ModelCIF file with pLDDT and N, C-alpha, C, O atoms, coordinates in Angstrom:
data_MODEL
#
_entry.id   MODEL 
#
_entity.id                         1 
_entity.type                       polymer 
_entity.pdbx_number_of_molecules   1 
#
_entity_poly.entity_id                      1 
_entity_poly.type                           'polypeptide(L)' 
_entity_poly.nstd_linkage                   no 
_entity_poly.nstd_monomer                   no 
_entity_poly.pdbx_seq_one_letter_code       MNDSIYVCQICGYSYDPAVGDEANGIAPGTPFADLPDDWVCPLCGVGKENFQEV 
_entity_poly.pdbx_seq_one_letter_code_can   MNDSIYVCQICGYSYDPAVGDEANGIAPGTPFADLPDDWVCPLCGVGKENFQEV 
_entity_poly.pdbx_strand_id                 A 
#
loop_
_entity_poly_seq.entity_id 
_entity_poly_seq.num 
_entity_poly_seq.mon_id 
_entity_poly_seq.hetero 
1 1  MET n 
1 2  ASN n 
1 3  ASP n 
1 4  SER n 
1 5  ILE n 
1 6  TYR n 
1 7  VAL n 
1 8  CYS n 
1 9  GLN n 
1 10 ILE n 
1 11 CYS n 
1 12 GLY n 
1 13 TYR n 
1 14 SER n 
1 15 TYR n 
1 16 ASP n 
1 17 PRO n 
1 18 ALA n 
1 19 VAL n 
1 20 GLY n 
1 21 ASP n 
1 22 GLU n 
1 23 ALA n 
1 24 ASN n 
1 25 GLY n 
1 26 ILE n 
1 27 ALA n 
1 28 PRO n 
1 29 GLY n 
1 30 THR n 
1 31 PRO n 
1 32 PHE n 
1 33 ALA n 
1 34 ASP n 
1 35 LEU n 
1 36 PRO n 
1 37 ASP n 
1 38 ASP n 
1 39 TRP n 
1 40 VAL n 
1 41 CYS n 
1 42 PRO n 
1 43 LEU n 
1 44 CYS n 
1 45 GLY n 
1 46 VAL n 
1 47 GLY n 
1 48 LYS n 
1 49 GLU n 
1 50 ASN n 
1 51 PHE n 
1 52 GLN n 
1 53 GLU n 
1 54 VAL n 
#
_struct_asym.id          A 
_struct_asym.entity_id   1 
#
loop_
_ma_qa_metric.id 
_ma_qa_metric.mode 
_ma_qa_metric.name 
_ma_qa_metric.software_group_id 
_ma_qa_metric.type 
1 global pLDDT . pLDDT 
2 local  pLDDT . pLDDT 
#
_ma_qa_metric_global.metric_id      1 
_ma_qa_metric_global.metric_value   95.89 
_ma_qa_metric_global.model_id       1 
_ma_qa_metric_global.ordinal_id     1 
#
loop_
_ma_qa_metric_local.label_asym_id 
_ma_qa_metric_local.label_comp_id 
_ma_qa_metric_local.label_seq_id 
_ma_qa_metric_local.metric_id 
_ma_qa_metric_local.metric_value 
_ma_qa_metric_local.model_id 
_ma_qa_metric_local.ordinal_id 
A MET 1  2 54.00 1 1  
A ASN 2  2 71.00 1 2  
A ASP 3  2 86.00 1 3  
A SER 4  2 96.00 1 4  
A ILE 5  2 98.00 1 5  
A TYR 6  2 98.00 1 6  
A VAL 7  2 98.00 1 7  
A CYS 8  2 98.00 1 8  
A GLN 9  2 98.00 1 9  
A ILE 10 2 98.00 1 10 
A CYS 11 2 98.00 1 11 
A GLY 12 2 98.00 1 12 
A TYR 13 2 98.00 1 13 
A SER 14 2 98.00 1 14 
A TYR 15 2 98.00 1 15 
A ASP 16 2 98.00 1 16 
A PRO 17 2 97.00 1 17 
A ALA 18 2 97.00 1 18 
A VAL 19 2 97.00 1 19 
A GLY 20 2 98.00 1 20 
A ASP 21 2 98.00 1 21 
A GLU 22 2 96.00 1 22 
A ALA 23 2 95.00 1 23 
A ASN 24 2 96.00 1 24 
A GLY 25 2 97.00 1 25 
A ILE 26 2 98.00 1 26 
A ALA 27 2 98.00 1 27 
A PRO 28 2 97.00 1 28 
A GLY 29 2 97.00 1 29 
A THR 30 2 97.00 1 30 
A PRO 31 2 97.00 1 31 
A PHE 32 2 97.00 1 32 
A ALA 33 2 96.00 1 33 
A ASP 34 2 97.00 1 34 
A LEU 35 2 98.00 1 35 
A PRO 36 2 97.00 1 36 
A ASP 37 2 96.00 1 37 
A ASP 38 2 97.00 1 38 
A TRP 39 2 98.00 1 39 
A VAL 40 2 98.00 1 40 
A CYS 41 2 98.00 1 41 
A PRO 42 2 97.00 1 42 
A LEU 43 2 98.00 1 43 
A CYS 44 2 98.00 1 44 
A GLY 45 2 98.00 1 45 
A VAL 46 2 98.00 1 46 
A GLY 47 2 98.00 1 47 
A LYS 48 2 97.00 1 48 
A GLU 49 2 98.00 1 49 
A ASN 50 2 98.00 1 50 
A PHE 51 2 98.00 1 51 
A GLN 52 2 98.00 1 52 
A GLU 53 2 97.00 1 53 
A VAL 54 2 95.00 1 54 
#
loop_
_atom_site.group_PDB 
_atom_site.id 
_atom_site.type_symbol 
_atom_site.label_atom_id 
_atom_site.label_alt_id 
_atom_site.label_comp_id 
_atom_site.label_asym_id 
_atom_site.label_entity_id 
_atom_site.label_seq_id 
_atom_site.pdbx_PDB_ins_code 
_atom_site.Cartn_x 
_atom_site.Cartn_y 
_atom_site.Cartn_z 
_atom_site.occupancy 
_atom_site.B_iso_or_equiv 
_atom_site.pdbx_formal_charge 
_atom_site.auth_seq_id 
_atom_site.auth_comp_id 
_atom_site.auth_asym_id 
_atom_site.auth_atom_id 
_atom_site.pdbx_PDB_model_num 
ATOM 1   N N  . MET A 1 1  ? 0.845   -1.230 0.012  1.00 54.00 ? 1  MET A N  1 
ATOM 2   C CA . MET A 1 1  ? 0.016   0.041  0.001  1.00 54.00 ? 1  MET A CA 1 
ATOM 3   C C  . MET A 1 1  ? 0.858   1.229  0.029  1.00 54.00 ? 1  MET A C  1 
ATOM 4   O O  . MET A 1 1  ? 1.866   1.315  0.730  1.00 54.00 ? 1  MET A O  1 
ATOM 5   N N  . ASN A 1 2  ? 0.396   2.214  -0.802 1.00 71.00 ? 2  ASN A N  1 
ATOM 6   C CA . ASN A 1 2  ? 1.177   3.450  -0.841 1.00 71.00 ? 2  ASN A CA 1 
ATOM 7   C C  . ASN A 1 2  ? 0.766   4.379  0.312  1.00 71.00 ? 2  ASN A C  1 
ATOM 8   O O  . ASN A 1 2  ? -0.347  4.903  0.286  1.00 71.00 ? 2  ASN A O  1 
ATOM 9   N N  . ASP A 1 3  ? 1.600   4.596  1.298  1.00 86.00 ? 3  ASP A N  1 
ATOM 10  C CA . ASP A 1 3  ? 1.186   5.352  2.397  1.00 86.00 ? 3  ASP A CA 1 
ATOM 11  C C  . ASP A 1 3  ? 1.817   6.742  2.321  1.00 86.00 ? 3  ASP A C  1 
ATOM 12  O O  . ASP A 1 3  ? 1.920   7.415  3.347  1.00 86.00 ? 3  ASP A O  1 
ATOM 13  N N  . SER A 1 4  ? 2.217   7.168  1.208  1.00 96.00 ? 4  SER A N  1 
ATOM 14  C CA . SER A 1 4  ? 2.722   8.591  1.041  1.00 96.00 ? 4  SER A CA 1 
ATOM 15  C C  . SER A 1 4  ? 1.693   9.661  1.408  1.00 96.00 ? 4  SER A C  1 
ATOM 16  O O  . SER A 1 4  ? 0.515   9.526  1.076  1.00 96.00 ? 4  SER A O  1 
ATOM 17  N N  . ILE A 1 5  ? 2.136   10.741 2.101  1.00 98.00 ? 5  ILE A N  1 
ATOM 18  C CA . ILE A 1 5  ? 1.324   11.770 2.388  1.00 98.00 ? 5  ILE A CA 1 
ATOM 19  C C  . ILE A 1 5  ? 1.363   12.870 1.233  1.00 98.00 ? 5  ILE A C  1 
ATOM 20  O O  . ILE A 1 5  ? 2.416   13.232 0.708  1.00 98.00 ? 5  ILE A O  1 
ATOM 21  N N  . TYR A 1 6  ? 0.241   13.310 0.928  1.00 98.00 ? 6  TYR A N  1 
ATOM 22  C CA . TYR A 1 6  ? 0.118   14.418 -0.235 1.00 98.00 ? 6  TYR A CA 1 
ATOM 23  C C  . TYR A 1 6  ? -0.360  15.720 0.404  1.00 98.00 ? 6  TYR A C  1 
ATOM 24  O O  . TYR A 1 6  ? -1.287  15.742 1.214  1.00 98.00 ? 6  TYR A O  1 
ATOM 25  N N  . VAL A 1 7  ? 0.307   16.800 0.010  1.00 98.00 ? 7  VAL A N  1 
ATOM 26  C CA . VAL A 1 7  ? -0.028  18.142 0.556  1.00 98.00 ? 7  VAL A CA 1 
ATOM 27  C C  . VAL A 1 7  ? -0.544  18.998 -0.521 1.00 98.00 ? 7  VAL A C  1 
ATOM 28  O O  . VAL A 1 7  ? 0.033   19.039 -1.608 1.00 98.00 ? 7  VAL A O  1 
ATOM 29  N N  . CYS A 1 8  ? -1.609  19.689 -0.272 1.00 98.00 ? 8  CYS A N  1 
ATOM 30  C CA . CYS A 1 8  ? -2.276  20.658 -1.164 1.00 98.00 ? 8  CYS A CA 1 
ATOM 31  C C  . CYS A 1 8  ? -1.367  21.808 -1.321 1.00 98.00 ? 8  CYS A C  1 
ATOM 32  O O  . CYS A 1 8  ? -0.985  22.437 -0.334 1.00 98.00 ? 8  CYS A O  1 
ATOM 33  N N  . GLN A 1 9  ? -1.002  22.108 -2.524 1.00 98.00 ? 9  GLN A N  1 
ATOM 34  C CA . GLN A 1 9  ? -0.056  23.245 -2.738 1.00 98.00 ? 9  GLN A CA 1 
ATOM 35  C C  . GLN A 1 9  ? -0.668  24.559 -2.620 1.00 98.00 ? 9  GLN A C  1 
ATOM 36  O O  . GLN A 1 9  ? 0.060   25.548 -2.544 1.00 98.00 ? 9  GLN A O  1 
ATOM 37  N N  . ILE A 1 10 ? -2.072  24.678 -2.595 1.00 98.00 ? 10 ILE A N  1 
ATOM 38  C CA . ILE A 1 10 ? -2.833  25.872 -2.386 1.00 98.00 ? 10 ILE A CA 1 
ATOM 39  C C  . ILE A 1 10 ? -2.975  26.279 -0.918 1.00 98.00 ? 10 ILE A C  1 
ATOM 40  O O  . ILE A 1 10 ? -2.711  27.429 -0.567 1.00 98.00 ? 10 ILE A O  1 
ATOM 41  N N  . CYS A 1 11 ? -3.404  25.312 -0.032 1.00 98.00 ? 11 CYS A N  1 
ATOM 42  C CA . CYS A 1 11 ? -3.714  25.738 1.325  1.00 98.00 ? 11 CYS A CA 1 
ATOM 43  C C  . CYS A 1 11 ? -2.878  24.945 2.400  1.00 98.00 ? 11 CYS A C  1 
ATOM 44  O O  . CYS A 1 11 ? -2.875  25.291 3.581  1.00 98.00 ? 11 CYS A O  1 
ATOM 45  N N  . GLY A 1 12 ? -2.164  23.856 1.922  1.00 98.00 ? 12 GLY A N  1 
ATOM 46  C CA . GLY A 1 12 ? -1.247  23.122 2.931  1.00 98.00 ? 12 GLY A CA 1 
ATOM 47  C C  . GLY A 1 12 ? -2.002  21.958 3.612  1.00 98.00 ? 12 GLY A C  1 
ATOM 48  O O  . GLY A 1 12 ? -1.455  21.350 4.532  1.00 98.00 ? 12 GLY A O  1 
ATOM 49  N N  . TYR A 1 13 ? -3.207  21.641 3.201  1.00 98.00 ? 13 TYR A N  1 
ATOM 50  C CA . TYR A 1 13 ? -3.873  20.482 3.789  1.00 98.00 ? 13 TYR A CA 1 
ATOM 51  C C  . TYR A 1 13 ? -3.049  19.212 3.388  1.00 98.00 ? 13 TYR A C  1 
ATOM 52  O O  . TYR A 1 13 ? -2.601  19.046 2.254  1.00 98.00 ? 13 TYR A O  1 
ATOM 53  N N  . SER A 1 14 ? -2.899  18.369 4.379  1.00 98.00 ? 14 SER A N  1 
ATOM 54  C CA . SER A 1 14 ? -2.202  17.077 4.105  1.00 98.00 ? 14 SER A CA 1 
ATOM 55  C C  . SER A 1 14 ? -3.119  15.915 4.202  1.00 98.00 ? 14 SER A C  1 
ATOM 56  O O  . SER A 1 14 ? -3.785  15.654 5.204  1.00 98.00 ? 14 SER A O  1 
ATOM 57  N N  . TYR A 1 15 ? -3.112  15.172 3.001  1.00 98.00 ? 15 TYR A N  1 
ATOM 58  C CA . TYR A 1 15 ? -3.915  13.972 2.922  1.00 98.00 ? 15 TYR A CA 1 
ATOM 59  C C  . TYR A 1 15 ? -3.089  12.783 3.342  1.00 98.00 ? 15 TYR A C  1 
ATOM 60  O O  . TYR A 1 15 ? -2.132  12.424 2.656  1.00 98.00 ? 15 TYR A O  1 
ATOM 61  N N  . ASP A 1 16 ? -3.428  12.178 4.424  1.00 98.00 ? 16 ASP A N  1 
ATOM 62  C CA . ASP A 1 16 ? -2.706  10.960 5.076  1.00 98.00 ? 16 ASP A CA 1 
ATOM 63  C C  . ASP A 1 16 ? -3.613  9.786  4.781  1.00 98.00 ? 16 ASP A C  1 
ATOM 64  O O  . ASP A 1 16 ? -4.730  9.773  5.298  1.00 98.00 ? 16 ASP A O  1 
ATOM 65  N N  . PRO A 1 17 ? -3.208  8.760  3.963  1.00 97.00 ? 17 PRO A N  1 
ATOM 66  C CA . PRO A 1 17 ? -3.872  7.662  3.635  1.00 97.00 ? 17 PRO A CA 1 
ATOM 67  C C  . PRO A 1 17 ? -4.273  6.909  4.853  1.00 97.00 ? 17 PRO A C  1 
ATOM 68  O O  . PRO A 1 17 ? -5.356  6.325  4.831  1.00 97.00 ? 17 PRO A O  1 
ATOM 69  N N  . ALA A 1 18 ? -3.453  6.850  6.011  1.00 97.00 ? 18 ALA A N  1 
ATOM 70  C CA . ALA A 1 18 ? -3.885  6.205  7.203  1.00 97.00 ? 18 ALA A CA 1 
ATOM 71  C C  . ALA A 1 18 ? -5.011  6.768  7.803  1.00 97.00 ? 18 ALA A C  1 
ATOM 72  O O  . ALA A 1 18 ? -5.716  5.994  8.450  1.00 97.00 ? 18 ALA A O  1 
ATOM 73  N N  . VAL A 1 19 ? -5.365  8.028  7.730  1.00 97.00 ? 19 VAL A N  1 
ATOM 74  C CA . VAL A 1 19 ? -6.466  8.737  8.172  1.00 97.00 ? 19 VAL A CA 1 
ATOM 75  C C  . VAL A 1 19 ? -7.718  8.730  7.279  1.00 97.00 ? 19 VAL A C  1 
ATOM 76  O O  . VAL A 1 19 ? -8.855  8.584  7.728  1.00 97.00 ? 19 VAL A O  1 
ATOM 77  N N  . GLY A 1 20 ? -7.417  8.900  5.968  1.00 98.00 ? 20 GLY A N  1 
ATOM 78  C CA . GLY A 1 20 ? -8.448  9.109  5.014  1.00 98.00 ? 20 GLY A CA 1 
ATOM 79  C C  . GLY A 1 20 ? -9.071  10.376 5.048  1.00 98.00 ? 20 GLY A C  1 
ATOM 80  O O  . GLY A 1 20 ? -8.396  11.329 5.438  1.00 98.00 ? 20 GLY A O  1 
ATOM 81  N N  . ASP A 1 21 ? -10.373 10.567 4.669  1.00 98.00 ? 21 ASP A N  1 
ATOM 82  C CA . ASP A 1 21 ? -11.098 11.774 4.656  1.00 98.00 ? 21 ASP A CA 1 
ATOM 83  C C  . ASP A 1 21 ? -12.588 11.319 4.843  1.00 98.00 ? 21 ASP A C  1 
ATOM 84  O O  . ASP A 1 21 ? -13.456 11.404 3.973  1.00 98.00 ? 21 ASP A O  1 
ATOM 85  N N  . GLU A 1 22 ? -12.753 10.818 6.126  1.00 96.00 ? 22 GLU A N  1 
ATOM 86  C CA . GLU A 1 22 ? -14.124 10.201 6.380  1.00 96.00 ? 22 GLU A CA 1 
ATOM 87  C C  . GLU A 1 22 ? -15.256 11.195 6.257  1.00 96.00 ? 22 GLU A C  1 
ATOM 88  O O  . GLU A 1 22 ? -16.373 10.787 5.939  1.00 96.00 ? 22 GLU A O  1 
ATOM 89  N N  . ALA A 1 23 ? -15.021 12.542 6.502  1.00 95.00 ? 23 ALA A N  1 
ATOM 90  C CA . ALA A 1 23 ? -16.143 13.502 6.342  1.00 95.00 ? 23 ALA A CA 1 
ATOM 91  C C  . ALA A 1 23 ? -16.579 13.541 4.927  1.00 95.00 ? 23 ALA A C  1 
ATOM 92  O O  . ALA A 1 23 ? -17.704 13.954 4.647  1.00 95.00 ? 23 ALA A O  1 
ATOM 93  N N  . ASN A 1 24 ? -15.669 13.093 3.932  1.00 96.00 ? 24 ASN A N  1 
ATOM 94  C CA . ASN A 1 24 ? -16.075 13.186 2.497  1.00 96.00 ? 24 ASN A CA 1 
ATOM 95  C C  . ASN A 1 24 ? -16.120 11.683 1.967  1.00 96.00 ? 24 ASN A C  1 
ATOM 96  O O  . ASN A 1 24 ? -15.962 11.456 0.768  1.00 96.00 ? 24 ASN A O  1 
ATOM 97  N N  . GLY A 1 25 ? -16.328 10.722 2.835  1.00 97.00 ? 25 GLY A N  1 
ATOM 98  C CA . GLY A 1 25 ? -16.616 9.281  2.432  1.00 97.00 ? 25 GLY A CA 1 
ATOM 99  C C  . GLY A 1 25 ? -15.391 8.561  2.025  1.00 97.00 ? 25 GLY A C  1 
ATOM 100 O O  . GLY A 1 25 ? -15.498 7.589  1.277  1.00 97.00 ? 25 GLY A O  1 
ATOM 101 N N  . ILE A 1 26 ? -14.186 8.972  2.470  1.00 98.00 ? 26 ILE A N  1 
ATOM 102 C CA . ILE A 1 26 ? -12.914 8.279  2.089  1.00 98.00 ? 26 ILE A CA 1 
ATOM 103 C C  . ILE A 1 26 ? -12.436 7.561  3.299  1.00 98.00 ? 26 ILE A C  1 
ATOM 104 O O  . ILE A 1 26 ? -12.058 8.199  4.281  1.00 98.00 ? 26 ILE A O  1 
ATOM 105 N N  . ALA A 1 27 ? -12.437 6.265  3.271  1.00 98.00 ? 27 ALA A N  1 
ATOM 106 C CA . ALA A 1 27 ? -12.196 5.452  4.427  1.00 98.00 ? 27 ALA A CA 1 
ATOM 107 C C  . ALA A 1 27 ? -10.645 5.408  4.780  1.00 98.00 ? 27 ALA A C  1 
ATOM 108 O O  . ALA A 1 27 ? -9.834  5.482  3.857  1.00 98.00 ? 27 ALA A O  1 
ATOM 109 N N  . PRO A 1 28 ? -10.248 5.297  5.996  1.00 97.00 ? 28 PRO A N  1 
ATOM 110 C CA . PRO A 1 28 ? -8.799  5.280  6.354  1.00 97.00 ? 28 PRO A CA 1 
ATOM 111 C C  . PRO A 1 28 ? -8.304  3.971  5.549  1.00 97.00 ? 28 PRO A C  1 
ATOM 112 O O  . PRO A 1 28 ? -8.979  2.962  5.344  1.00 97.00 ? 28 PRO A O  1 
ATOM 113 N N  . GLY A 1 29 ? -7.026  4.204  5.156  1.00 97.00 ? 29 GLY A N  1 
ATOM 114 C CA . GLY A 1 29 ? -6.363  3.044  4.431  1.00 97.00 ? 29 GLY A CA 1 
ATOM 115 C C  . GLY A 1 29 ? -6.433  3.433  2.863  1.00 97.00 ? 29 GLY A C  1 
ATOM 116 O O  . GLY A 1 29 ? -5.764  2.763  2.076  1.00 97.00 ? 29 GLY A O  1 
ATOM 117 N N  . THR A 1 30 ? -7.135  4.376  2.450  1.00 97.00 ? 30 THR A N  1 
ATOM 118 C CA . THR A 1 30 ? -7.234  4.656  1.007  1.00 97.00 ? 30 THR A CA 1 
ATOM 119 C C  . THR A 1 30 ? -6.069  5.473  0.457  1.00 97.00 ? 30 THR A C  1 
ATOM 120 O O  . THR A 1 30 ? -5.899  6.637  0.820  1.00 97.00 ? 30 THR A O  1 
ATOM 121 N N  . PRO A 1 31 ? -5.290  4.883  -0.394 1.00 97.00 ? 31 PRO A N  1 
ATOM 122 C CA . PRO A 1 31 ? -4.144  5.568  -1.006 1.00 97.00 ? 31 PRO A CA 1 
ATOM 123 C C  . PRO A 1 31 ? -4.667  6.711  -1.910 1.00 97.00 ? 31 PRO A C  1 
ATOM 124 O O  . PRO A 1 31 ? -5.737  6.635  -2.513 1.00 97.00 ? 31 PRO A O  1 
ATOM 125 N N  . PHE A 1 32 ? -3.882  7.713  -1.958 1.00 97.00 ? 32 PHE A N  1 
ATOM 126 C CA . PHE A 1 32 ? -4.096  8.973  -2.701 1.00 97.00 ? 32 PHE A CA 1 
ATOM 127 C C  . PHE A 1 32 ? -4.522  8.644  -4.172 1.00 97.00 ? 32 PHE A C  1 
ATOM 128 O O  . PHE A 1 32 ? -5.444  9.234  -4.735 1.00 97.00 ? 32 PHE A O  1 
ATOM 129 N N  . ALA A 1 33 ? -3.777  7.656  -4.744 1.00 96.00 ? 33 ALA A N  1 
ATOM 130 C CA . ALA A 1 33 ? -4.010  7.271  -6.091 1.00 96.00 ? 33 ALA A CA 1 
ATOM 131 C C  . ALA A 1 33 ? -5.427  6.629  -6.252 1.00 96.00 ? 33 ALA A C  1 
ATOM 132 O O  . ALA A 1 33 ? -5.919  6.590  -7.380 1.00 96.00 ? 33 ALA A O  1 
ATOM 133 N N  . ASP A 1 34 ? -6.069  6.154  -5.239 1.00 97.00 ? 34 ASP A N  1 
ATOM 134 C CA . ASP A 1 34 ? -7.286  5.507  -5.265 1.00 97.00 ? 34 ASP A CA 1 
ATOM 135 C C  . ASP A 1 34 ? -8.445  6.495  -4.986 1.00 97.00 ? 34 ASP A C  1 
ATOM 136 O O  . ASP A 1 34 ? -9.602  6.083  -5.071 1.00 97.00 ? 34 ASP A O  1 
ATOM 137 N N  . LEU A 1 35 ? -8.195  7.728  -4.670 1.00 98.00 ? 35 LEU A N  1 
ATOM 138 C CA . LEU A 1 35 ? -9.179  8.708  -4.436 1.00 98.00 ? 35 LEU A CA 1 
ATOM 139 C C  . LEU A 1 35 ? -10.085 8.894  -5.760 1.00 98.00 ? 35 LEU A C  1 
ATOM 140 O O  . LEU A 1 35 ? -9.559  8.826  -6.871 1.00 98.00 ? 35 LEU A O  1 
ATOM 141 N N  . PRO A 1 36 ? -11.312 9.105  -5.619 1.00 97.00 ? 36 PRO A N  1 
ATOM 142 C CA . PRO A 1 36 ? -12.059 9.364  -6.857 1.00 97.00 ? 36 PRO A CA 1 
ATOM 143 C C  . PRO A 1 36 ? -11.528 10.551 -7.614 1.00 97.00 ? 36 PRO A C  1 
ATOM 144 O O  . PRO A 1 36 ? -10.851 11.375 -6.998 1.00 97.00 ? 36 PRO A O  1 
ATOM 145 N N  . ASP A 1 37 ? -11.782 10.716 -8.938 1.00 96.00 ? 37 ASP A N  1 
ATOM 146 C CA . ASP A 1 37 ? -11.212 11.810 -9.735 1.00 96.00 ? 37 ASP A CA 1 
ATOM 147 C C  . ASP A 1 37 ? -11.893 13.050 -9.317 1.00 96.00 ? 37 ASP A C  1 
ATOM 148 O O  . ASP A 1 37 ? -11.270 14.111 -9.360 1.00 96.00 ? 37 ASP A O  1 
ATOM 149 N N  . ASP A 1 38 ? -13.126 13.009 -8.913 1.00 97.00 ? 38 ASP A N  1 
ATOM 150 C CA . ASP A 1 38 ? -13.737 14.250 -8.476 1.00 97.00 ? 38 ASP A CA 1 
ATOM 151 C C  . ASP A 1 38 ? -13.656 14.635 -6.995 1.00 97.00 ? 38 ASP A C  1 
ATOM 152 O O  . ASP A 1 38 ? -14.371 15.507 -6.503 1.00 97.00 ? 38 ASP A O  1 
ATOM 153 N N  . TRP A 1 39 ? -12.681 13.885 -6.269 1.00 98.00 ? 39 TRP A N  1 
ATOM 154 C CA . TRP A 1 39 ? -12.369 14.320 -4.929 1.00 98.00 ? 39 TRP A CA 1 
ATOM 155 C C  . TRP A 1 39 ? -11.595 15.651 -4.853 1.00 98.00 ? 39 TRP A C  1 
ATOM 156 O O  . TRP A 1 39 ? -10.698 15.885 -5.663 1.00 98.00 ? 39 TRP A O  1 
ATOM 157 N N  . VAL A 1 40 ? -11.916 16.474 -3.943 1.00 98.00 ? 40 VAL A N  1 
ATOM 158 C CA . VAL A 1 40 ? -11.260 17.849 -3.829 1.00 98.00 ? 40 VAL A CA 1 
ATOM 159 C C  . VAL A 1 40 ? -10.746 17.981 -2.371 1.00 98.00 ? 40 VAL A C  1 
ATOM 160 O O  . VAL A 1 40 ? -11.079 17.251 -1.438 1.00 98.00 ? 40 VAL A O  1 
ATOM 161 N N  . CYS A 1 41 ? -9.873  19.035 -2.319 1.00 98.00 ? 41 CYS A N  1 
ATOM 162 C CA . CYS A 1 41 ? -9.353  19.255 -0.999 1.00 98.00 ? 41 CYS A CA 1 
ATOM 163 C C  . CYS A 1 41 ? -10.428 19.752 -0.086 1.00 98.00 ? 41 CYS A C  1 
ATOM 164 O O  . CYS A 1 41 ? -11.160 20.685 -0.417 1.00 98.00 ? 41 CYS A O  1 
ATOM 165 N N  . PRO A 1 42 ? -10.531 19.101 1.123  1.00 97.00 ? 42 PRO A N  1 
ATOM 166 C CA . PRO A 1 42 ? -11.636 19.481 2.036  1.00 97.00 ? 42 PRO A CA 1 
ATOM 167 C C  . PRO A 1 42 ? -11.569 20.882 2.563  1.00 97.00 ? 42 PRO A C  1 
ATOM 168 O O  . PRO A 1 42 ? -12.571 21.437 3.012  1.00 97.00 ? 42 PRO A O  1 
ATOM 169 N N  . LEU A 1 43 ? -10.426 21.440 2.512  1.00 98.00 ? 43 LEU A N  1 
ATOM 170 C CA . LEU A 1 43 ? -10.303 22.856 3.074  1.00 98.00 ? 43 LEU A CA 1 
ATOM 171 C C  . LEU A 1 43 ? -10.510 23.950 1.910  1.00 98.00 ? 43 LEU A C  1 
ATOM 172 O O  . LEU A 1 43 ? -11.249 24.915 2.110  1.00 98.00 ? 43 LEU A O  1 
ATOM 173 N N  . CYS A 1 44 ? -9.880  23.782 0.767  1.00 98.00 ? 44 CYS A N  1 
ATOM 174 C CA . CYS A 1 44 ? -9.915  24.833 -0.237 1.00 98.00 ? 44 CYS A CA 1 
ATOM 175 C C  . CYS A 1 44 ? -10.702 24.491 -1.498 1.00 98.00 ? 44 CYS A C  1 
ATOM 176 O O  . CYS A 1 44 ? -11.082 25.338 -2.307 1.00 98.00 ? 44 CYS A O  1 
ATOM 177 N N  . GLY A 1 45 ? -10.915 23.179 -1.598 1.00 98.00 ? 45 GLY A N  1 
ATOM 178 C CA . GLY A 1 45 ? -11.704 22.787 -2.700 1.00 98.00 ? 45 GLY A CA 1 
ATOM 179 C C  . GLY A 1 45 ? -11.119 22.513 -4.050 1.00 98.00 ? 45 GLY A C  1 
ATOM 180 O O  . GLY A 1 45 ? -11.853 22.266 -5.008 1.00 98.00 ? 45 GLY A O  1 
ATOM 181 N N  . VAL A 1 46 ? -9.716  22.553 -4.158 1.00 98.00 ? 46 VAL A N  1 
ATOM 182 C CA . VAL A 1 46 ? -9.027  22.263 -5.443 1.00 98.00 ? 46 VAL A CA 1 
ATOM 183 C C  . VAL A 1 46 ? -8.896  20.873 -5.619 1.00 98.00 ? 46 VAL A C  1 
ATOM 184 O O  . VAL A 1 46 ? -8.932  20.067 -4.689 1.00 98.00 ? 46 VAL A O  1 
ATOM 185 N N  . GLY A 1 47 ? -8.736  20.566 -6.884 1.00 98.00 ? 47 GLY A N  1 
ATOM 186 C CA . GLY A 1 47 ? -8.652  19.075 -7.360 1.00 98.00 ? 47 GLY A CA 1 
ATOM 187 C C  . GLY A 1 47 ? -7.306  18.429 -6.958 1.00 98.00 ? 47 GLY A C  1 
ATOM 188 O O  . GLY A 1 47 ? -6.381  19.044 -6.428 1.00 98.00 ? 47 GLY A O  1 
ATOM 189 N N  . LYS A 1 48 ? -7.308  17.125 -7.272 1.00 97.00 ? 48 LYS A N  1 
ATOM 190 C CA . LYS A 1 48 ? -6.077  16.330 -6.913 1.00 97.00 ? 48 LYS A CA 1 
ATOM 191 C C  . LYS A 1 48 ? -4.817  16.749 -7.568 1.00 97.00 ? 48 LYS A C  1 
ATOM 192 O O  . LYS A 1 48 ? -3.738  16.456 -7.053 1.00 97.00 ? 48 LYS A O  1 
ATOM 193 N N  . GLU A 1 49 ? -4.894  17.451 -8.731 1.00 98.00 ? 49 GLU A N  1 
ATOM 194 C CA . GLU A 1 49 ? -3.818  17.863 -9.453 1.00 98.00 ? 49 GLU A CA 1 
ATOM 195 C C  . GLU A 1 49 ? -2.918  18.955 -8.777 1.00 98.00 ? 49 GLU A C  1 
ATOM 196 O O  . GLU A 1 49 ? -1.787  19.227 -9.181 1.00 98.00 ? 49 GLU A O  1 
ATOM 197 N N  . ASN A 1 50 ? -3.531  19.550 -7.712 1.00 98.00 ? 50 ASN A N  1 
ATOM 198 C CA . ASN A 1 50 ? -2.873  20.559 -6.869 1.00 98.00 ? 50 ASN A CA 1 
ATOM 199 C C  . ASN A 1 50 ? -2.175  20.017 -5.590 1.00 98.00 ? 50 ASN A C  1 
ATOM 200 O O  . ASN A 1 50 ? -1.776  20.759 -4.692 1.00 98.00 ? 50 ASN A O  1 
ATOM 201 N N  . PHE A 1 51 ? -2.051  18.562 -5.577 1.00 98.00 ? 51 PHE A N  1 
ATOM 202 C CA . PHE A 1 51 ? -1.424  17.981 -4.517 1.00 98.00 ? 51 PHE A CA 1 
ATOM 203 C C  . PHE A 1 51 ? -0.036  17.375 -4.900 1.00 98.00 ? 51 PHE A C  1 
ATOM 204 O O  . PHE A 1 51 ? 0.201   16.892 -6.007 1.00 98.00 ? 51 PHE A O  1 
ATOM 205 N N  . GLN A 1 52 ? 0.827   17.449 -3.902 1.00 98.00 ? 52 GLN A N  1 
ATOM 206 C CA . GLN A 1 52 ? 2.265   16.953 -4.198 1.00 98.00 ? 52 GLN A CA 1 
ATOM 207 C C  . GLN A 1 52 ? 2.638   15.957 -3.165 1.00 98.00 ? 52 GLN A C  1 
ATOM 208 O O  . GLN A 1 52 ? 2.272   16.126 -2.002 1.00 98.00 ? 52 GLN A O  1 
ATOM 209 N N  . GLU A 1 53 ? 3.289   15.008 -3.491 1.00 97.00 ? 53 GLU A N  1 
ATOM 210 C CA . GLU A 1 53 ? 3.638   13.870 -2.676 1.00 97.00 ? 53 GLU A CA 1 
ATOM 211 C C  . GLU A 1 53 ? 4.851   14.388 -1.773 1.00 97.00 ? 53 GLU A C  1 
ATOM 212 O O  . GLU A 1 53 ? 5.823   14.943 -2.285 1.00 97.00 ? 53 GLU A O  1 
ATOM 213 N N  . VAL A 1 54 ? 4.744   14.191 -0.517 1.00 95.00 ? 54 VAL A N  1 
ATOM 214 C CA . VAL A 1 54 ? 5.890   14.670 0.383  1.00 95.00 ? 54 VAL A CA 1 
ATOM 215 C C  . VAL A 1 54 ? 6.525   13.351 1.034  1.00 95.00 ? 54 VAL A C  1 
ATOM 216 O O  . VAL A 1 54 ? 7.476   13.441 1.810  1.00 95.00 ? 54 VAL A O  1 
#
């Protein structure tokens, strides 16, 4: 499993696969690559293309 953290380059939100994004229906353990194409940053609303692996 890819457990890399991805950070939004706009607002700094960190997507951690171990935590997921349960408020938006993303279960813990979901790798960034497996997020739906229409998933957006829960803080600023930008798309996945604005995230960078750290």
